[in-house]
PAKEVO-506324 format. One record per residue (C-alpha): residue number from 1; x, y, z; residue in three letters. Coordinates in Angstrom, 3 decimals, decimal comma. Layout:
BEGIN
atom nr NUM east X north Y up Z rest ALA .
...
END
This chain:
BEGIN
atom nr 1 east -67,411 north 100,845 up -7,026 rest UNK .
atom nr 2 east -64,813 north 102,514 up -4,851 rest UNK .
atom nr 3 east -63,354 north 105,708 up -6,464 rest UNK .
atom nr 4 east -59,731 north 105,520 up -7,775 rest UNK .
atom nr 5 east -57,505 north 108,421 up -6,830 rest UNK .
atom nr 6 east -55,783 north 109,965 up -9,940 rest UNK .
atom nr 7 east -52,747 north 110,714 up -7,734 rest UNK .
atom nr 8 east -50,667 north 107,708 up -7,868 rest UNK .
atom nr 9 east -47,776 north 107,827 up -5,205 rest UNK .
atom nr 10 east -44,228 north 106,396 up -5,957 rest UNK .
atom nr 11 east -41,819 north 107,198 up -3,247 rest UNK .
atom nr 12 east -37,850 north 107,675 up -3,513 rest UNK .
atom nr 13 east -35,867 north 105,806 up -1,004 rest UNK .
atom nr 14 east -35,097 north 108,930 up 0,998 rest UNK .
atom nr 15 east -38,791 north 109,854 up 1,003 rest UNK .
atom nr 16 east -39,863 north 106,559 up 2,328 rest UNK .
atom nr 17 east -37,114 north 106,471 up 5,014 rest UNK .
atom nr 18 east -38,420 north 109,955 up 6,253 rest UNK .
atom nr 19 east -42,044 north 108,930 up 6,214 rest UNK .
atom nr 20 east -41,443 north 105,702 up 8,047 rest UNK .
atom nr 21 east -39,534 north 107,668 up 10,647 rest UNK .
atom nr 22 east -42,329 north 110,251 up 11,093 rest UNK .
atom nr 23 east -44,948 north 107,466 up 11,173 rest UNK .
atom nr 24 east -43,359 north 105,734 up 14,375 rest UNK .
atom nr 25 east -41,736 north 108,863 up 16,029 rest UNK .
atom nr 26 east -43,608 north 109,043 up 19,343 rest UNK .
atom nr 27 east -42,752 north 112,721 up 19,659 rest UNK .
atom nr 28 east -44,588 north 113,624 up 16,480 rest UNK .
atom nr 29 east -48,054 north 115,180 up 16,676 rest UNK .
atom nr 30 east -50,862 north 112,888 up 15,902 rest UNK .
atom nr 31 east -51,639 north 114,814 up 12,765 rest UNK .
atom nr 32 east -48,046 north 114,235 up 11,447 rest UNK .
atom nr 33 east -48,174 north 110,554 up 12,108 rest UNK .
atom nr 34 east -51,404 north 110,207 up 10,209 rest UNK .
atom nr 35 east -50,267 north 112,175 up 7,205 rest UNK .
atom nr 36 east -47,205 north 110,014 up 6,964 rest UNK .
atom nr 37 east -49,188 north 106,851 up 7,161 rest UNK .
atom nr 38 east -51,653 north 108,162 up 4,525 rest UNK .
atom nr 39 east -48,833 north 108,504 up 1,983 rest UNK .
atom nr 40 east -47,058 north 105,180 up 2,876 rest UNK .
atom nr 41 east -50,410 north 103,362 up 2,478 rest UNK .
atom nr 42 east -51,123 north 105,265 up -0,868 rest UNK .
atom nr 43 east -47,566 north 104,176 up -2,030 rest UNK .
atom nr 44 east -48,538 north 100,607 up -1,363 rest UNK .
atom nr 45 east -51,409 north 101,067 up -3,764 rest UNK .
atom nr 46 east -54,299 north 101,285 up -1,416 rest UNK .
atom nr 47 east -57,269 north 103,298 up -2,384 rest UNK .
atom nr 48 east -58,534 north 106,460 up -0,301 rest UNK .
atom nr 49 east -61,468 north 104,544 up 1,116 rest UNK .
atom nr 50 east -59,413 north 101,685 up 2,464 rest UNK .
atom nr 51 east -56,805 north 104,148 up 3,911 rest UNK .
atom nr 52 east -59,622 north 106,179 up 5,516 rest UNK .
atom nr 53 east -60,898 north 102,882 up 7,093 rest UNK .
atom nr 54 east -57,560 north 101,779 up 8,405 rest UNK .
atom nr 55 east -56,640 north 105,089 up 9,886 rest UNK .
atom nr 56 east -60,224 north 105,881 up 11,153 rest UNK .
atom nr 57 east -60,206 north 109,363 up 9,500 rest UNK .
atom nr 58 east -62,436 north 110,860 up 6,962 rest UNK .
atom nr 59 east -61,816 north 110,089 up 3,235 rest UNK .
atom nr 60 east -61,665 north 113,967 up 2,493 rest UNK .
atom nr 61 east -58,614 north 114,111 up 4,762 rest UNK .
atom nr 62 east -56,981 north 111,131 up 2,975 rest UNK .
atom nr 63 east -57,730 north 112,747 up -0,475 rest UNK .
atom nr 64 east -56,282 north 116,180 up 0,708 rest UNK .
atom nr 65 east -52,801 north 114,962 up 1,947 rest UNK .
atom nr 66 east -52,527 north 112,608 up -0,900 rest UNK .
atom nr 67 east -53,047 north 115,225 up -3,409 rest UNK .
atom nr 68 east -50,765 north 117,694 up -1,485 rest UNK .
atom nr 69 east -47,911 north 115,119 up -1,300 rest UNK .
atom nr 70 east -48,429 north 114,351 up -5,074 rest UNK .
atom nr 71 east -48,000 north 118,243 up -5,914 rest UNK .
atom nr 72 east -45,455 north 119,177 up -3,407 rest UNK .
atom nr 73 east -43,818 north 115,963 up -1,978 rest UNK .
atom nr 74 east -42,583 north 116,125 up 1,745 rest UNK .
atom nr 75 east -42,987 north 119,990 up 1,815 rest UNK .
atom nr 76 east -46,871 north 119,483 up 1,110 rest UNK .
atom nr 77 east -47,362 north 117,681 up 4,337 rest UNK .
atom nr 78 east -46,804 north 120,805 up 6,396 rest UNK .
atom nr 79 east -49,471 north 123,108 up 7,490 rest UNK .
atom nr 80 east -49,961 north 126,369 up 5,481 rest UNK .
atom nr 81 east -49,587 north 129,669 up 7,351 rest UNK .
atom nr 82 east -52,732 north 130,562 up 9,176 rest UNK .
atom nr 83 east -54,415 north 133,817 up 9,522 rest UNK .
atom nr 84 east -55,546 north 135,351 up 12,708 rest UNK .
atom nr 85 east -53,969 north 137,333 up 15,760 rest UNK .
atom nr 86 east -50,257 north 137,058 up 15,804 rest UNK .
atom nr 87 east -48,685 north 135,080 up 18,658 rest UNK .
atom nr 88 east -48,862 north 136,872 up 22,064 rest UNK .
atom nr 89 east -45,322 north 135,694 up 23,307 rest UNK .
atom nr 90 east -42,048 north 135,848 up 21,560 rest UNK .
atom nr 91 east -40,068 north 132,758 up 20,730 rest UNK .
atom nr 92 east -37,524 north 133,828 up 23,413 rest UNK .
atom nr 93 east -40,250 north 133,393 up 26,045 rest UNK .
atom nr 94 east -41,270 north 130,097 up 24,662 rest UNK .
atom nr 95 east -37,785 north 128,805 up 24,921 rest UNK .
atom nr 96 east -37,186 north 130,167 up 28,334 rest UNK .
atom nr 97 east -40,187 north 128,413 up 29,738 rest UNK .
atom nr 98 east -39,282 north 125,104 up 28,047 rest UNK .
atom nr 99 east -35,885 north 125,410 up 29,599 rest UNK .
atom nr 100 east -37,443 north 125,997 up 32,960 rest UNK .
atom nr 101 east -39,621 north 122,957 up 32,623 rest UNK .
atom nr 102 east -36,439 north 120,823 up 31,872 rest UNK .
atom nr 103 east -35,012 north 121,770 up 35,284 rest UNK .
atom nr 104 east -35,769 north 120,236 up 38,703 rest UNK .
atom nr 105 east -37,848 north 122,711 up 40,682 rest UNK .
atom nr 106 east -35,484 north 122,580 up 43,598 rest UNK .
atom nr 107 east -32,512 north 123,481 up 41,419 rest UNK .
atom nr 108 east -34,197 north 126,328 up 39,502 rest UNK .
atom nr 109 east -32,801 north 129,893 up 39,857 rest UNK .
atom nr 110 east -35,462 north 130,455 up 42,465 rest UNK .
atom nr 111 east -35,714 north 126,978 up 44,064 rest UNK .
atom nr 112 east -39,191 north 125,750 up 44,938 rest UNK .
atom nr 113 east -40,044 north 122,955 up 47,384 rest UNK .
atom nr 114 east -41,487 north 120,685 up 44,560 rest UNK .
atom nr 115 east -40,583 north 117,321 up 43,391 rest UNK .
atom nr 116 east -41,648 north 118,126 up 39,733 rest UNK .
atom nr 117 east -43,292 north 120,823 up 37,703 rest UNK .
atom nr 118 east -46,991 north 121,066 up 36,956 rest UNK .
atom nr 119 east -48,155 north 123,634 up 34,455 rest UNK .
atom nr 120 east -49,694 north 126,190 up 36,914 rest UNK .
atom nr 121 east -46,421 north 126,022 up 38,909 rest UNK .
atom nr 122 east -44,437 north 126,937 up 35,707 rest UNK .
atom nr 123 east -46,791 north 129,770 up 35,108 rest UNK .
atom nr 124 east -46,227 north 131,257 up 38,546 rest UNK .
atom nr 125 east -42,559 north 130,619 up 38,370 rest UNK .
atom nr 126 east -42,367 north 132,347 up 34,786 rest UNK .
atom nr 127 east -44,186 north 135,452 up 36,153 rest UNK .
atom nr 128 east -42,008 north 135,633 up 39,230 rest UNK .
atom nr 129 east -38,775 north 135,301 up 37,276 rest UNK .
atom nr 130 east -39,823 north 137,936 up 34,922 rest UNK .
atom nr 131 east -40,007 north 135,739 up 31,850 rest UNK .
atom nr 132 east -43,461 north 136,858 up 31,103 rest UNK .
atom nr 133 east -45,860 north 139,474 up 32,666 rest UNK .
atom nr 134 east -48,871 north 137,136 up 32,511 rest UNK .
atom nr 135 east -49,291 north 133,513 up 31,179 rest UNK .
atom nr 136 east -51,695 north 130,669 up 31,782 rest UNK .
atom nr 137 east -50,961 north 127,165 up 32,515 rest UNK .
atom nr 138 east -52,949 north 125,994 up 29,436 rest UNK .
atom nr 139 east -50,677 north 128,099 up 27,118 rest UNK .
atom nr 140 east -47,461 north 126,415 up 28,702 rest UNK .
atom nr 141 east -49,043 north 123,011 up 28,403 rest UNK .
atom nr 142 east -49,736 north 123,607 up 24,706 rest UNK .
atom nr 143 east -46,046 north 124,628 up 24,268 rest UNK .
atom nr 144 east -44,652 north 121,673 up 26,172 rest UNK .
atom nr 145 east -47,016 north 119,284 up 24,452 rest UNK .
atom nr 146 east -45,584 north 120,312 up 21,010 rest UNK .
atom nr 147 east -42,124 north 119,017 up 22,020 rest UNK .
atom nr 148 east -43,463 north 116,060 up 24,101 rest UNK .
atom nr 149 east -41,972 north 117,578 up 27,299 rest UNK .
atom nr 150 east -43,807 north 116,164 up 30,314 rest UNK .
atom nr 151 east -41,997 north 117,378 up 33,672 rest UNK .
atom nr 152 east -44,964 north 116,018 up 35,650 rest UNK .
atom nr 153 east -44,006 north 112,337 up 34,663 rest UNK .
atom nr 154 east -41,009 north 110,369 up 35,539 rest UNK .
atom nr 155 east -39,584 north 106,831 up 34,864 rest UNK .
atom nr 156 east -37,298 north 104,760 up 36,942 rest UNK .
atom nr 157 east -34,123 north 103,215 up 35,806 rest UNK .
atom nr 158 east -31,079 north 101,340 up 37,067 rest UNK .
atom nr 159 east -27,905 north 100,474 up 35,538 rest UNK .
atom nr 160 east -26,740 north 96,774 up 35,518 rest UNK .
atom nr 161 east -24,512 north 96,017 up 38,502 rest UNK .
atom nr 162 east -23,755 north 92,502 up 37,700 rest UNK .
atom nr 163 east -20,267 north 92,366 up 36,054 rest UNK .
atom nr 164 east -21,498 north 89,332 up 34,066 rest UNK .
atom nr 165 east -24,759 north 90,922 up 33,011 rest UNK .
atom nr 166 east -24,145 north 90,356 up 29,233 rest UNK .
atom nr 167 east -23,386 north 86,558 up 29,453 rest UNK .
atom nr 168 east -25,927 north 85,761 up 31,979 rest UNK .
atom nr 169 east -28,721 north 87,656 up 30,117 rest UNK .
atom nr 170 east -27,596 north 86,169 up 26,744 rest UNK .
atom nr 171 east -27,806 north 82,740 up 28,093 rest UNK .
atom nr 172 east -31,404 north 83,285 up 29,356 rest UNK .
atom nr 173 east -32,313 north 84,793 up 25,874 rest UNK .
atom nr 174 east -30,822 north 81,763 up 24,134 rest UNK .
atom nr 175 east -33,100 north 79,465 up 26,127 rest UNK .
atom nr 176 east -36,044 north 81,422 up 25,415 rest UNK .
atom nr 177 east -35,048 north 80,920 up 21,697 rest UNK .
atom nr 178 east -34,625 north 77,148 up 22,440 rest UNK .
atom nr 179 east -30,876 north 77,269 up 22,448 rest UNK .
atom nr 180 east -28,194 north 76,412 up 24,976 rest UNK .
atom nr 181 east -24,494 north 76,797 up 24,363 rest UNK .
atom nr 182 east -25,061 north 77,418 up 20,635 rest UNK .
atom nr 183 east -26,948 north 74,218 up 20,238 rest UNK .
atom nr 184 east -30,643 north 73,885 up 19,648 rest UNK .
atom nr 185 east -32,641 north 72,262 up 22,566 rest UNK .
atom nr 186 east -34,050 north 68,744 up 21,930 rest UNK .
atom nr 187 east -37,727 north 68,187 up 21,976 rest UNK .
atom nr 188 east -37,329 north 66,420 up 25,406 rest UNK .
atom nr 189 east -35,730 north 69,563 up 26,970 rest UNK .
atom nr 190 east -37,724 north 72,217 up 28,698 rest UNK .
atom nr 191 east -37,400 north 75,695 up 29,983 rest UNK .
atom nr 192 east -39,017 north 76,691 up 33,186 rest UNK .
atom nr 193 east -39,292 north 80,272 up 34,496 rest UNK .
atom nr 194 east -39,947 north 80,440 up 38,271 rest UNK .
atom nr 195 east -40,336 north 82,898 up 41,223 rest UNK .
atom nr 196 east -42,447 north 83,887 up 44,260 rest UNK .
atom nr 197 east -45,160 north 86,402 up 44,542 rest UNK .
atom nr 198 east -45,022 north 87,400 up 48,287 rest UNK .
atom nr 199 east -47,466 north 88,942 up 50,647 rest UNK .
atom nr 200 east -50,831 north 88,381 up 48,872 rest UNK .
atom nr 201 east -53,353 north 89,504 up 51,550 rest UNK .
atom nr 202 east -56,951 north 88,540 up 52,267 rest UNK .
atom nr 203 east -58,653 north 91,907 up 52,807 rest UNK .
atom nr 204 east -61,944 north 91,544 up 54,291 rest UNK .
atom nr 205 east -64,103 north 94,410 up 53,279 rest UNK .
atom nr 206 east -66,366 north 95,927 up 55,735 rest UNK .
atom nr 207 east -69,259 north 95,913 up 53,231 rest UNK .
atom nr 208 east -69,959 north 93,588 up 50,272 rest UNK .
atom nr 209 east -68,671 north 94,618 up 46,839 rest UNK .
atom nr 210 east -71,304 north 95,452 up 44,273 rest UNK .
atom nr 211 east -71,063 north 94,405 up 40,533 rest UNK .
atom nr 212 east -71,187 north 96,724 up 37,646 rest UNK .
atom nr 213 east -74,511 north 98,361 up 36,638 rest UNK .
atom nr 214 east -75,550 north 100,613 up 33,735 rest UNK .
atom nr 215 east -73,361 north 103,910 up 34,100 rest UNK .
atom nr 216 east -71,838 north 102,577 up 37,203 rest UNK .
atom nr 217 east -68,581 north 100,625 up 37,753 rest UNK .
atom nr 218 east -68,262 north 97,837 up 40,219 rest UNK .
atom nr 219 east -67,845 north 99,268 up 43,810 rest UNK .
atom nr 220 east -65,398 north 97,957 up 46,505 rest UNK .
atom nr 221 east -65,506 north 99,160 up 50,037 rest UNK .
atom nr 222 east -62,360 north 101,127 up 50,893 rest UNK .
atom nr 223 east -62,096 north 99,947 up 54,549 rest UNK .
atom nr 224 east -61,141 north 96,445 up 55,270 rest UNK .
atom nr 225 east -59,847 north 94,124 up 57,900 rest UNK .
atom nr 226 east -56,563 north 92,106 up 57,408 rest UNK .
atom nr 227 east -57,102 north 88,431 up 56,984 rest UNK .
atom nr 228 east -53,505 north 87,513 up 56,749 rest UNK .
atom nr 229 east -51,240 north 86,982 up 53,716 rest UNK .
atom nr 230 east -49,624 north 84,035 up 51,963 rest UNK .
atom nr 231 east -46,873 north 83,551 up 49,249 rest UNK .
atom nr 232 east -47,630 north 82,318 up 45,799 rest UNK .
atom nr 233 east -44,976 north 80,367 up 43,958 rest UNK .
atom nr 234 east -45,322 north 79,683 up 40,299 rest UNK .
atom nr 235 east -43,289 north 77,946 up 37,571 rest UNK .
atom nr 236 east -44,026 north 78,826 up 33,932 rest UNK .
atom nr 237 east -43,170 north 76,399 up 31,048 rest UNK .
atom nr 238 east -41,846 north 79,070 up 28,605 rest UNK .
atom nr 239 east -42,593 north 77,015 up 25,381 rest UNK .
atom nr 240 east -45,662 north 75,017 up 26,449 rest UNK .
atom nr 241 east -47,618 north 77,768 up 28,292 rest UNK .
atom nr 242 east -48,041 north 75,330 up 31,343 rest UNK .
atom nr 243 east -48,044 north 76,769 up 34,807 rest UNK .
atom nr 244 east -47,427 north 75,059 up 38,272 rest UNK .
atom nr 245 east -48,174 north 76,863 up 41,307 rest UNK .
atom nr 246 east -48,564 north 76,528 up 45,112 rest UNK .
atom nr 247 east -49,427 north 78,606 up 48,065 rest UNK .
atom nr 248 east -47,199 north 78,636 up 51,236 rest UNK .
atom nr 249 east -47,306 north 80,612 up 54,470 rest UNK .
atom nr 250 east -43,863 north 82,157 up 53,511 rest UNK .
atom nr 251 east -41,129 north 81,965 up 51,088 rest UNK .
atom nr 252 east -37,785 north 80,197 up 51,555 rest UNK .
atom nr 253 east -35,705 north 77,274 up 50,618 rest UNK .
atom nr 254 east -38,144 north 74,492 up 51,521 rest UNK .
atom nr 255 east -41,321 north 76,114 up 49,887 rest UNK .
atom nr 256 east -39,262 north 76,626 up 46,713 rest UNK .
atom nr 257 east -37,914 north 73,071 up 46,904 rest UNK .
atom nr 258 east -41,630 north 71,873 up 47,170 rest UNK .
atom nr 259 east -42,450 north 73,777 up 43,848 rest UNK .
atom nr 260 east -39,352 north 72,166 up 42,213 rest UNK .
atom nr 261 east -40,545 north 68,734 up 43,370 rest UNK .
atom nr 262 east -44,043 north 69,386 up 42,202 rest UNK .
atom nr 263 east -42,807 north 70,156 up 38,681 rest UNK .
atom nr 264 east -40,032 north 67,582 up 38,338 rest UNK .
atom nr 265 east -42,264 north 64,663 up 39,520 rest UNK .
atom nr 266 east -44,703 north 65,514 up 36,696 rest UNK .
atom nr 267 east -44,447 north 64,428 up 33,136 rest UNK .
atom nr 268 east -42,821 north 65,200 up 30,740 rest UNK .
atom nr 269 east -40,217 north 66,743 up 33,112 rest UNK .
atom nr 270 east -39,872 north 63,559 up 35,149 rest UNK .
atom nr 271 east -38,387 north 61,636 up 32,197 rest UNK .
atom nr 272 east -36,874 north 64,711 up 30,237 rest UNK .
atom nr 273 east -33,382 north 64,894 up 29,272 rest UNK .
atom nr 274 east -32,757 north 68,205 up 30,764 rest UNK .
atom nr 275 east -35,010 north 70,939 up 32,521 rest UNK .
atom nr 276 east -33,680 north 74,411 up 32,718 rest UNK .
atom nr 277 east -34,959 north 76,523 up 35,533 rest UNK .
atom nr 278 east -34,624 north 80,337 up 35,144 rest UNK .
atom nr 279 east -34,639 north 82,106 up 38,449 rest UNK .
atom nr 280 east -33,470 north 85,338 up 40,085 rest UNK .
atom nr 281 east -31,223 north 85,844 up 42,875 rest UNK .
atom nr 282 east -33,905 north 85,628 up 45,696 rest UNK .
atom nr 283 east -32,664 north 83,994 up 48,894 rest UNK .
atom nr 284 east -34,324 north 80,702 up 48,294 rest UNK .
atom nr 285 east -32,528 north 80,044 up 45,068 rest UNK .
atom nr 286 east -29,401 north 82,209 up 45,221 rest UNK .
atom nr 287 east -25,805 north 81,359 up 44,341 rest UNK .
atom nr 288 east -23,901 north 78,156 up 43,861 rest UNK .
atom nr 289 east -25,254 north 76,605 up 46,973 rest UNK .
atom nr 290 east -28,882 north 76,424 up 45,345 rest UNK .
atom nr 291 east -27,394 north 74,896 up 42,228 rest UNK .
atom nr 292 east -25,582 north 72,183 up 44,131 rest UNK .
atom nr 293 east -28,622 north 71,625 up 46,268 rest UNK .
atom nr 294 east -31,161 north 71,213 up 43,363 rest UNK .
atom nr 295 east -29,022 north 69,417 up 40,924 rest UNK .
atom nr 296 east -27,933 north 66,975 up 43,451 rest UNK .
atom nr 297 east -31,600 north 66,269 up 44,144 rest UNK .
atom nr 298 east -32,687 north 66,372 up 40,594 rest UNK .
atom nr 299 east -29,803 north 65,525 up 38,356 rest UNK .
atom nr 300 east -31,665 north 66,503 up 35,144 rest UNK .
atom nr 301 east -32,178 north 69,967 up 36,474 rest UNK .
atom nr 302 east -30,074 north 72,903 up 35,281 rest UNK .
atom nr 303 east -30,530 north 76,055 up 37,427 rest UNK .
atom nr 304 east -29,791 north 79,231 up 35,463 rest UNK .
atom nr 305 east -29,480 north 82,612 up 37,414 rest UNK .
atom nr 306 east -30,614 north 85,936 up 35,954 rest UNK .
atom nr 307 east -28,269 north 88,741 up 36,307 rest UNK .
atom nr 308 east -28,690 north 90,849 up 39,429 rest UNK .
atom nr 309 east -31,584 north 93,316 up 39,135 rest UNK .
atom nr 310 east -32,882 north 91,704 up 35,940 rest UNK .
atom nr 311 east -36,288 north 90,213 up 37,018 rest UNK .
atom nr 312 east -37,615 north 91,917 up 33,773 rest UNK .
atom nr 313 east -36,045 north 89,013 up 31,969 rest UNK .
atom nr 314 east -37,983 north 86,425 up 33,957 rest UNK .
atom nr 315 east -41,143 north 85,384 up 31,936 rest UNK .
atom nr 316 east -42,937 north 84,246 up 35,063 rest UNK .
atom nr 317 east -43,091 north 88,003 up 36,027 rest UNK .
atom nr 318 east -45,493 north 88,378 up 32,873 rest UNK .
atom nr 319 east -47,747 north 85,742 up 34,536 rest UNK .
atom nr 320 east -47,636 north 87,308 up 37,989 rest UNK .
atom nr 321 east -48,705 north 90,555 up 36,336 rest UNK .
atom nr 322 east -51,776 north 88,748 up 34,828 rest UNK .
atom nr 323 east -52,430 north 87,269 up 38,272 rest UNK .
atom nr 324 east -52,402 north 90,718 up 39,774 rest UNK .
atom nr 325 east -54,788 north 92,186 up 37,348 rest UNK .
atom nr 326 east -57,223 north 89,238 up 36,887 rest UNK .
atom nr 327 east -57,243 north 87,588 up 40,340 rest UNK .
atom nr 328 east -55,748 north 89,677 up 43,093 rest UNK .
atom nr 329 east -57,145 north 93,248 up 42,132 rest UNK .
atom nr 330 east -59,422 north 94,397 up 43,585 rest UNK .
atom nr 331 east -58,574 north 92,412 up 46,735 rest UNK .
atom nr 332 east -61,743 north 91,284 up 48,248 rest UNK .
atom nr 333 east -61,336 north 87,971 up 50,023 rest UNK .
atom nr 334 east -62,914 north 86,654 up 53,316 rest UNK .
atom nr 335 east -60,202 north 84,297 up 54,217 rest UNK .
atom nr 336 east -56,820 north 82,958 up 53,193 rest UNK .
atom nr 337 east -58,457 north 79,647 up 52,014 rest UNK .
atom nr 338 east -60,397 north 81,709 up 49,569 rest UNK .
atom nr 339 east -57,296 north 83,354 up 48,209 rest UNK .
atom nr 340 east -55,631 north 80,122 up 47,662 rest UNK .
atom nr 341 east -58,646 north 78,618 up 46,057 rest UNK .
atom nr 342 east -58,887 north 81,516 up 43,706 rest UNK .
atom nr 343 east -55,246 north 81,351 up 42,758 rest UNK .
atom nr 344 east -55,253 north 77,622 up 42,157 rest UNK .
atom nr 345 east -58,518 north 77,600 up 40,186 rest UNK .
atom nr 346 east -57,143 north 80,503 up 38,112 rest UNK .
atom nr 347 east -54,205 north 78,286 up 37,035 rest UNK .
atom nr 348 east -56,452 north 75,749 up 35,527 rest UNK .
atom nr 349 east -58,541 north 78,330 up 33,881 rest UNK .
atom nr 350 east -55,484 north 80,288 up 32,530 rest UNK .
atom nr 351 east -53,890 north 77,126 up 31,077 rest UNK .
atom nr 352 east -57,042 north 76,441 up 28,863 rest UNK .
atom nr 353 east -56,589 north 79,812 up 27,031 rest UNK .
atom nr 354 east -52,952 north 80,469 up 27,477 rest UNK .
atom nr 355 east -50,257 north 80,613 up 24,789 rest UNK .
atom nr 356 east -46,462 north 81,149 up 25,006 rest UNK .
atom nr 357 east -45,652 north 84,758 up 25,627 rest UNK .
atom nr 358 east -44,459 north 86,554 up 22,416 rest UNK .
atom nr 359 east -40,897 north 87,379 up 23,664 rest UNK .
atom nr 360 east -39,431 north 90,008 up 21,449 rest UNK .
atom nr 361 east -36,304 north 90,968 up 23,322 rest UNK .
atom nr 362 east -33,463 north 89,287 up 21,548 rest UNK .
atom nr 363 east -29,703 north 88,917 up 21,965 rest UNK .
atom nr 364 east -29,493 north 91,717 up 19,257 rest UNK .
atom nr 365 east -31,501 north 93,997 up 21,512 rest UNK .
atom nr 366 east -29,304 north 92,933 up 24,405 rest UNK .
atom nr 367 east -26,137 north 93,990 up 22,589 rest UNK .
atom nr 368 east -27,627 north 97,276 up 21,575 rest UNK .
atom nr 369 east -28,583 north 98,057 up 25,062 rest UNK .
atom nr 370 east -25,144 north 97,074 up 26,383 rest UNK .
atom nr 371 east -23,479 north 99,509 up 23,734 rest UNK .
atom nr 372 east -25,685 north 102,329 up 24,767 rest UNK .
atom nr 373 east -24,794 north 101,874 up 28,331 rest UNK .
atom nr 374 east -21,147 north 101,674 up 27,607 rest UNK .
atom nr 375 east -21,390 north 104,765 up 25,591 rest UNK .
atom nr 376 east -23,103 north 106,586 up 28,420 rest UNK .
atom nr 377 east -20,547 north 105,446 up 30,970 rest UNK .
atom nr 378 east -17,589 north 106,566 up 28,540 rest UNK .
atom nr 379 east -19,294 north 109,994 up 28,202 rest UNK .
atom nr 380 east -19,779 north 110,320 up 31,828 rest UNK .
atom nr 381 east -15,927 north 109,596 up 32,449 rest UNK .
atom nr 382 east -14,652 north 111,906 up 29,646 rest UNK .
atom nr 383 east -13,481 north 115,230 up 31,265 rest UNK .
atom nr 384 east -15,034 north 118,292 up 29,906 rest UNK .
atom nr 385 east -13,103 north 120,376 up 27,450 rest UNK .
END
C-alpha cells in the first residue's frame, strides 16, 4: 500500500495565494515552481507517491519539501546556505552587468554596432568598461538567467491604431461566444471567419526528398526551382469546425466573392437566418463598399470587419497556421496543380478530425488589455517631476 505522510498540510489563505503565485510565475526558477506545486498538491490531500508522479520528480524530493514546509512554512522552501568558495564577484558587479544587459548595445556608454547583446559580448564589454577584470560569458548567462533577463531575444508589438478598436473587437468576441448585440444567436445563425493566404509557392527541389530513418530526420534539398505561386482562400465555420477553401491565381474582389458564393450556396448557410462573416481590412473586403456589395448579393450575409492590425482576432488565421505546418512546410511540390490538390485534400482530411478552436480571449481580457494600454499612454503623456 502507498505510504501515508505524517505531515498533513493545511494552508492559510495568504500562504495559498503566495504558493499559487510562485507556481505560475514564469520568472521563477524551475525548483521554486516544483516546491510550490508540491505543497499545493499536499494541501489537496495527495500522497507523496502521487505528487511525485504528477511532477515527474523523485519521491524523496517531495517528502523533503513537504516536511520542510510543515516545520518552517514558506521560509522552509528556500535553499539553506551552502558551503564552498565564496563568490568571486561582488553584488555591485552583478548589478552593473545586469544593468548593462538591459541597455541597447548601440546606446551603451561605449556604443557597439550590435542589434542585441549575447553573453560573450557582455563579457567583453564588462572588461572594457572596467566593471570586472575578467569574467566569462557562462557566468553572465547564469546571473541573467536567475532574473529571466534574455537580451538576445525580442518580441514585436503594436499599439491599436483603430479609434474604434474596443467596440469592433468586442463585437467579434461576442460572435465567437454566439452573441450579437447582446442577444444570443439562434441555431440557424452561423459565424464564418475568412481570409486569404497569399504566395504559396511550388518549390521544385533539385533532388528528391528522403523520408526519416533511424537517427536521421527527413531530408529536403536546399536548392529548388520556382514553379509559380497561388493564393489559398479559406472560410472557417467557428462553431461547426467546417472549412471551405479554394485556390486562385491571385487575391482580389472577384476571387473573394467566389469564396463567398461557394459557402453561401451550401447548406445550412443557403437557408440560414443570418451568416456573419468576420474579415480583416484587406483590399478584397475593405470598408463600407464591401459591405454593400456582399449584402446586396446575399441579404442574409453580415460582414463584420476586425479592427485595423487585429488579424490575431481572426480564427481562420489559426487554421492557416495548421496549413503552414502540416501542408506547406517543407515546401516540396513539382507543380502548382500538386499544391492545389494537397491543400484541397487536406481540407477534407482536417474536417474529419477537427473540433472548434478553444478560443480563450474574452471581452474581460479585452477590457483588461485596453486598460493597460490606456495606463501606458497616460504614463507616457505625464511630464516627469
